[in-house]
TIDRENMI-770569 format. One line per 8 residues: number of its first residue (from 1); their letters; for each residue y, z, x of N, C-alpha, C. Coordinates in steps of 0.2 Angstrom, whole numbers, plus 2048, in hexadecimal, padded with zeros to 3 digits. Layout:
% TIDRENMI-770569
NUM) a) Y,Z,X,Y,Z,X,Y,Z,X; ...
//
This chain:
% TIDRENMI-770569
1) msvwaivp) 863,7D6,7F7,85E,7DB,7F8,859,7D9,7FD; 858,7DC,803,853,7DA,808,84D,7DF,808; 848,7DC,807,841,7DF,806,83D,7DE,80C; 83A,7E4,80E,835,7E4,814,82F,7E8,811; 829,7E6,813,823,7E9,812,820,7ED,818; 81E,7F3,816,81A,7F7,81B,813,7F7,819; 80E,7F4,81D,807,7F3,81B,803,7F8,81F; 801,7FE,81C,7FD,803,820,7F6,801,820
9) tagsgarf) 7F2,801,826,7EB,800,826,7E7,804,82A; 7EA,80A,82C,7E8,80E,832,7E3,814,82F; 7E1,813,829,7DC,818,827,7D6,819,82B; 7D2,81E,82B,7CC,81F,82F,7C6,81A,82C; 7C6,819,826,7C1,815,823,7BA,818,824; 7BA,81E,823,7B3,822,824,7AE,820,81F; 7B0,81F,819,7AC,81D,813,7AA,815,814; 7AD,811,818,7AB,80A,818,7A6,809,81D
17) ggpcpkpl) 7A7,80D,823,7A2,80B,828,7A3,805,82C; 79E,803,82F,79E,7FC,833,7A1,7FC,83A; 7A1,7F7,83D,7A3,7F7,844,7AB,7F6,845; 7AF,7F4,840,7B6,7F3,841,7B9,7F7,83B; 7C0,7F8,83B,7C3,7FA,835,7C3,7F6,82F; 7C3,7F8,829,7C2,7F4,823,7C7,7EF,822; 7CD,7F0,825,7D2,7EA,824,7D0,7E4,828; 7CB,7E5,82D,7C9,7DF,831,7C3,7DC,82E
25) alcggesv) 7C0,7DF,829,7B9,7DD,826,7BB,7D6,823; 7B6,7D2,822,7B6,7CC,81F,7B5,7CD,817; 7B9,7C9,814,7B9,7C9,80C,7BA,7C2,80A; 7B5,7BF,807,7B5,7B8,805,7B7,7B3,80B; 7B4,7B5,811,7B6,7B1,817,7BC,7B2,81B; 7C0,7B6,818,7C6,7B8,81C,7C7,7C0,81D; 7CB,7C2,822,7CB,7C9,823,7CF,7CC,81D; 7CE,7D2,81B,7D1,7D6,816,7D9,7D6,817
33) igrtlavf) 7DB,7D8,81D,7E2,7D8,81F,7E5,7D1,81F; 7E1,7CC,821,7E4,7C5,821,7E6,7C3,81A; 7E2,7C5,815,7E3,7C3,80E,7E9,7C7,80B; 7EA,7CD,80D,7EF,7D1,80B,7F6,7CF,80E; 7F6,7CD,814,7FC,7CB,817,7FE,7C4,815; 7FA,7C0,813,7FB,7B9,811,800,7BA,80B; 7FF,7BE,806,803,7BF,800,80A,7C1,802; 80B,7C5,807,812,7C7,809,815,7C1,80D
41) qqsplvag) 811,7BE,811,814,7B8,814,816,7B3,810; 813,7B2,80A,815,7AC,805,81A,7AE,800; 81B,7B5,800,820,7B7,7FB,827,7B6,7FD; 82B,7B2,7FA,832,7B1,7FC,837,7B7,7FB; 834,7BC,7F8,838,7C3,7F6,837,7C7,7FC; 833,7C6,801,831,7CB,806,834,7C8,80D; 839,7CC,810,83C,7C9,816,838,7CA,81D; 834,7D0,81D,830,7D2,823,82B,7D7,821
49) vilvapag) 826,7D8,826,821,7DC,825,820,7E0,82B; 81F,7E7,82B,81C,7EB,830,815,7ED,82F; 810,7EB,833,809,7EC,832,807,7F2,836; 804,7F7,833,802,7FE,836,7FB,7FE,837; 7F8,7FE,83D,7F1,7FD,83F,7EE,803,842; 7E8,803,842,7E5,809,846,7E6,808,84E; 7E8,80D,851,7EA,80D,858,7E6,809,85D; 7DF,809,85C,7DB,806,861,7D9,7FF,85F
57) wlkdyedi) 7DD,7FC,85A,7DB,7F5,857,7E1,7F1,857; 7E7,7F3,85A,7ED,7EF,859,7EC,7E8,85B; 7E8,7E6,861,7E8,7DF,863,7E4,7DB,85E; 7DF,7DE,85B,7DB,7DA,856,7E0,7D8,850; 7E4,7DD,84E,7E9,7DC,848,7EE,7D6,84B; 7F0,7D7,851,7F5,7D2,853,7F2,7CB,854; 7EC,7CB,855,7E8,7C4,856,7E8,7C1,84F; 7E7,7C5,84A,7E7,7C2,843,7EE,7C0,841
65) vrgcafsk) 7F3,7C4,843,7FA,7C2,841,7FC,7BB,844; 7FA,7BB,84B,7FB,7B4,84E,7F7,7AF,84C; 7F1,7B0,84B,7EC,7AB,849,7EE,7A8,842; 7F1,7AC,83D,7F2,7AA,837,7FA,7A8,836; 7FD,7A8,83C,805,7A7,83C,808,7AB,836; 807,7B1,836,80B,7B5,832,811,7B7,835; 816,7B3,834,81D,7B4,838,821,7B9,835; 81F,7BC,82F,823,7C1,82C,821,7C8,82F
73) vravvagg) 81B,7C8,832,819,7CE,835,81D,7CF,83B; 822,7D4,83B,826,7D4,841,824,7DA,846; 81F,7DE,844,81D,7E3,849,816,7E5,846; 812,7E7,84B,80B,7EA,84A,80B,7F0,84E; 80B,7F6,84A,80C,7FD,84D,806,801,84C; 805,806,850,7FF,80B,84F,801,810,849; 7FC,811,845,7FD,816,840,7FB,81D,843; 7FB,822,83E,7FA,829,840,7F4,82B,83D
81) etrtqsvr) 7F2,832,83D,7EC,835,83A,7EC,835,833; 7F2,834,82F,7F3,835,828,7F6,82E,826; 7F6,82D,81F,7FA,828,81C,801,829,81D; 803,82F,81C,80A,831,81C,80D,82F,823; 809,831,829,80B,830,82F,80B,828,831; 807,825,82E,807,81E,82F,80D,81A,82C; 80F,81C,826,815,819,823,81B,81B,827; 81B,822,829,820,824,82D,821,820,834
89) nglaalaa) 81C,81E,837,81C,81A,83D,81E,813,83B; 81D,810,835,81F,80A,833,826,80A,831; 829,80F,82E,830,810,82D,834,810,834; 831,814,839,834,814,83F,835,80D,843; 82F,809,842,82F,802,844,834,7FE,841; 835,7FF,83A,83A,7FB,836,841,7FC,839; 843,802,83B,849,803,83D,84B,7FF,843; 846,7FC,847,848,7F8,84D,84B,7F1,84B
97) fdrepgra) 84A,7EF,845,84D,7E9,843,853,7E9,83F; 856,7EF,83F,85C,7F0,83A,863,7ED,83D; 863,7EB,843,868,7E7,845,868,7DF,844; 862,7DD,842,861,7D6,840,864,7D5,839; 866,7CF,837,868,7CD,831,862,7CF,82C; 864,7D1,826,85F,7D2,821,85C,7D9,822; 860,7DE,824,85E,7E5,824,85A,7E7,81E; 855,7EA,81F,851,7EC,819,854,7F2,815
105) dvvmihdg) 855,7F1,80E,858,7F6,80A,853,7F8,804; 84D,7F4,804,848,7F6,800,841,7F5,804; 83D,7FA,803,837,7FA,807,831,7FB,802; 82C,7F6,803,826,7F5,7FF,820,7F8,803; 81D,7FC,801,817,7FF,804,811,7FD,801; 80C,7F9,804,806,7F7,801,800,7F8,806; 7FB,7FB,803,7F5,7FC,806,7F2,7F5,809; 7F0,7F5,810,7EE,7EF,813,7E7,7ED,810
113) vrplvtaa) 7E3,7F2,80D,7DD,7F0,80A,7DD,7EF,803; 7E3,7ED,800,7E3,7EA,7F9,7E5,7E3,7FA; 7E0,7DF,7FB,7E1,7D8,7FD,7E3,7D3,7F7; 7E2,7D6,7F1,7E3,7D2,7EB,7EA,7D3,7E7; 7EF,7D6,7EB,7F5,7D7,7E9,7F8,7D0,7E7; 7FD,7CF,7E3,7FF,7C9,7E1,807,7C8,7E1; 809,7C2,7E1,810,7C1,7E1,814,7C4,7DB; 810,7C4,7D6,813,7C7,7CF,814,7CE,7D0
121) miaaglka) 80F,7D2,7D3,810,7D9,7D4,816,7DA,7D9; 817,7D6,7DE,81C,7D7,7E2,823,7D7,7DF; 823,7D1,7DB,829,7D0,7D7,82B,7D6,7D2; 825,7D8,7CE,826,7DE,7C9,828,7E4,7CC; 826,7E5,7D2,828,7EB,7D6,82F,7EB,7D8; 831,7E6,7DA,838,7E5,7DC,83D,7E6,7D6; 83B,7E3,7D0,83F,7E4,7CA,83F,7EB,7C8; 839,7EF,7C8,839,7F6,7C6,83C,7FA,7CA
129) veetgasv) 83D,7F9,7D1,840,7FE,7D5,848,7FE,7D4; 84A,7F9,7D1,851,7F9,7CF,853,7FF,7CA; 84E,801,7C6,850,807,7C1,851,80D,7C4; 84D,810,7C9,84E,816,7CC,84E,817,7D3; 84C,811,7D7,84B,811,7DE,844,812,7E0; 840,813,7DC,839,814,7DD,834,812,7D8; 82F,80D,7DA,82B,80A,7D5,824,80A,7D8; 81F,80A,7D4,818,80A,7D6,814,806,7D1
137) aavpvtpt) 80F,802,7D4,80A,7FE,7D0,805,803,7CD; 804,802,7C6,7FF,806,7C3,7FB,803,7BD; 7F5,805,7BC,7F1,802,7B7,7EF,808,7B2; 7ED,807,7AC,7EB,80C,7A7,7E4,80F,7AA; 7E3,815,7A8,7DD,818,7AA,7D8,817,7A4; 7D2,814,7A5,7CD,813,7A0,7C8,818,79F; 7C5,81B,7A4,7C0,820,7A3,7C3,826,7A0; 7BE,82A,79D,7C0,831,79A,7C1,836,7A0
145) iktidprt) 7C6,839,7A1,7C7,83E,7A6,7C8,845,7A4; 7C3,849,7A6,7C3,850,7A4,7C5,855,7AA; 7C8,85A,7A9,7CA,860,7AE,7C4,865,7AD; 7C3,868,7B3,7BD,86D,7B3,7C0,874,7B6; 7BC,879,7B5,7BD,87F,7B8,7B9,87F,7BF; 7BC,87F,7C5,7B9,87E,7CB,7B4,884,7CC; 7B4,889,7C9,7B0,88F,7CA,7A9,88E,7C6; 7AA,88C,7C0,7A4,88B,7BC,7A1,884,7BB
153) qrvsgtld) 7A6,87F,7BD,7A4,878,7BD,7A3,876,7B5; 7A7,87A,7B1,7A7,878,7AA,7AD,875,7A8; 7AD,870,7A3,7B2,86D,7A1,7B8,871,79E; 7BE,870,7A0,7C3,874,79D,7C8,870,799; 7C7,86A,799,7CC,866,795,7CB,85E,796; 7CE,85A,791,7CD,853,792,7D4,850,792; 7D6,84C,796,7DD,84A,797,7DE,844,793; 7E4,843,791,7E6,83D,78C,7E7,837,791
161) rellreiq) 7E3,832,790,7E3,82C,794,7EA,828,793; 7ED,829,78D,7F3,826,78C,7F9,828,791; 7F8,82E,794,7FD,831,798,7FB,830,7A0; 7F5,82D,7A1,7F3,82C,7A8,7F3,825,7AA; 7F4,824,7B1,7F4,81E,7B4,7F1,81E,7BB; 7ED,819,7BD,7EB,819,7C4,7F0,815,7C8; 7F2,818,7CD,7F8,815,7D1,7F5,811,7D7; 7F8,80B,7D8,7F6,807,7DD,7FC,806,7E2
169) tpqvfara) 7FB,801,7E6,801,7FE,7E9,802,7F7,7E8; 807,7F4,7E8,80D,7F6,7EC,811,7FC,7E9; 814,800,7ED,819,805,7EB,820,803,7EE; 825,803,7EA,82B,800,7EC,831,805,7EC; 835,805,7F1,83A,80A,7F1,841,808,7F4; 846,80B,7F2,84C,80A,7F5,84B,80D,7FC; 84D,80A,801,84C,80C,808,84F,813,809; 855,814,807,858,81A,808,855,820,805
177) llerayre) 852,81F,7FF,84E,825,7FC,848,826,7FF; 844,821,801,83E,821,805,83F,825,80B; 844,823,80F,845,827,816,847,82E,815; 84B,82F,80F,84C,836,80E,846,83A,80C; 842,837,808,83B,83B,806,837,83C,80C; 837,838,811,833,839,817,836,83E,81C; 83D,83E,81C,841,843,820,83F,84A,81D; 83F,84B,817,83E,851,814,837,854,813
185) drdgatdd) 832,84F,814,82B,850,813,828,855,818; 824,85A,816,821,85E,81B,819,85E,81A; 817,85C,814,810,85D,813,80C,856,812; 80F,850,812,80C,84A,811,80A,849,80A; 807,844,808,804,842,801,800,83C,802; 7FC,83B,7FC,7F7,836,7FC,7FA,82F,7FB; 800,82F,7F8,804,829,7F7,80B,82B,7F8; 80F,825,7F9,816,826,7FB,81A,828,7F5
193) aallekig) 818,826,7EF,81C,828,7E9,81C,830,7E8; 817,833,7EA,817,83A,7E9,81C,83E,7EE; 81E,83B,7F3,824,83E,7F7,82A,83D,7F4; 82B,837,7F0,831,836,7EC,832,83B,7E6; 82C,83C,7E3,82B,841,7DE,82E,848,7E0; 82C,84A,7E6,82D,851,7E9,835,852,7EA; 838,84D,7EB,840,84D,7EC,843,84C,7E5; 840,84B,7E0,843,84A,7D9,845,843,7D7
201) vpvtifpg) 842,83E,7DB,844,837,7D9,83F,835,7D3; 841,832,7CE,83D,830,7C8,839,829,7CB; 833,829,7CA,82F,823,7CC,82D,81F,7C6; 82F,818,7C6,82D,814,7C1,827,810,7C2; 823,80F,7BD,81D,80B,7BE,81E,804,7BC; 81A,7FF,7BF,81A,7F8,7BD,812,7F6,7BD; 811,7F1,7B9,809,7EF,7B9,806,7ED,7BF; 801,7F1,7C1,7FC,7EF,7C6,7F7,7EA,7C3
209) hpanvkit) 7F1,7EA,7C6,7EB,7E6,7C3,7E5,7E9,7C5; 7E0,7E8,7C1,7D9,7EB,7C2,7D6,7E7,7C9; 7D8,7E1,7CA,7D6,7DE,7D0,7D9,7E0,7D6; 7DE,7E4,7D6,7E2,7E6,7DC,7DE,7EC,7DF; 7D8,7EB,7E1,7D3,7F0,7E3,7D5,7F2,7EA; 7D4,7F9,7EB,7D5,7FC,7F2,7CE,7FC,7F5; 7CD,7F8,7FA,7C6,7F8,7FD,7C5,7FF,801; 7C0,802,7FF,7BE,809,802,7B7,809,805
217) tpqdilav) 7B3,805,801,7AC,805,803,7AA,7FE,803; 7A4,7FC,806,7A2,7F5,806,7A1,7F2,7FF; 79F,7F6,7FA,79F,7F4,7F3,7A5,7F1,7F1; 7AB,7F4,7F3,7B1,7F1,7F1,7B2,7EA,7F4; 7B0,7E8,7F9,7B0,7E2,7FC,7AD,7DD,7F7; 7A7,7DF,7F4,7A4,7DB,7EF,7A8,7DA,7E9; 7AB,7DF,7E7,7AF,7DF,7E1,7B5,7DA,7E2; 7B8,7DA,7E8,7BE,7D6,7E9,7BB,7CF,7E9
225) eaflkl) 7B6,7CE,7ED,7B3,7C7,7ED,7B1,7C4,7E6; 7AF,7C9,7E1,7AE,7C7,7DA,7B4,7C5,7D7; 7BA,7C8,7D8,7C0,7C7,7D5,7C3,7C0,7D8; 7C1,7BF,7DE,7C3,7B8,7E1,7C0,7B2,7DE; 7BA,7B3,7DB,7B6,7AE,7D8,7B9,7AC,7D1; 7BD,7B1,7CE,7BF,7B0,7C7,7C4,7AA,7C6
//
């Protein structure tokens, strides 16, 4: 089984602000994207990486890849206006390496702004994907979640936390299923697993971790730095 990762980082980052995209921001003295890519570089389970970056910042990302000697990053490509388009661009770039030994048959998609992904999560995702061809990292939901009537803003119900999970990345898929989901997609989704759900593929969960924070605001940088000190 040959595993490649697609690492999308091309989001607008409107809530983060700052002079550069949030994956280039420093976190504990290193760039966020550098920390993320280092985990995949060091994993013996991952054969190659496609990095999807904002169109105007490709050189900056390429400089990090060269400077850190991330040899598994085989291409840095421009993303699109949505996450779905960015992953689609990553899949198109992946096809360019199909004639090489080790053609990808499993694709792992991981947010570039989740720098505390671990080798254990990668291994767990690959084990889980064998069950249905689709697996996602997930953690239990701890807050109380209520539904509301949008017209009156009144509470209409309370959801059972035992039936809820917060979904993270990595998300891991049999490549053939993922490509089929993207071929049939017309509306996009906020995560890749939702596209598999639309075509009727069961999705298995595996343990994520509370430290696997997605950096969205500057405060999230502080949270990641706090986890790094533990």
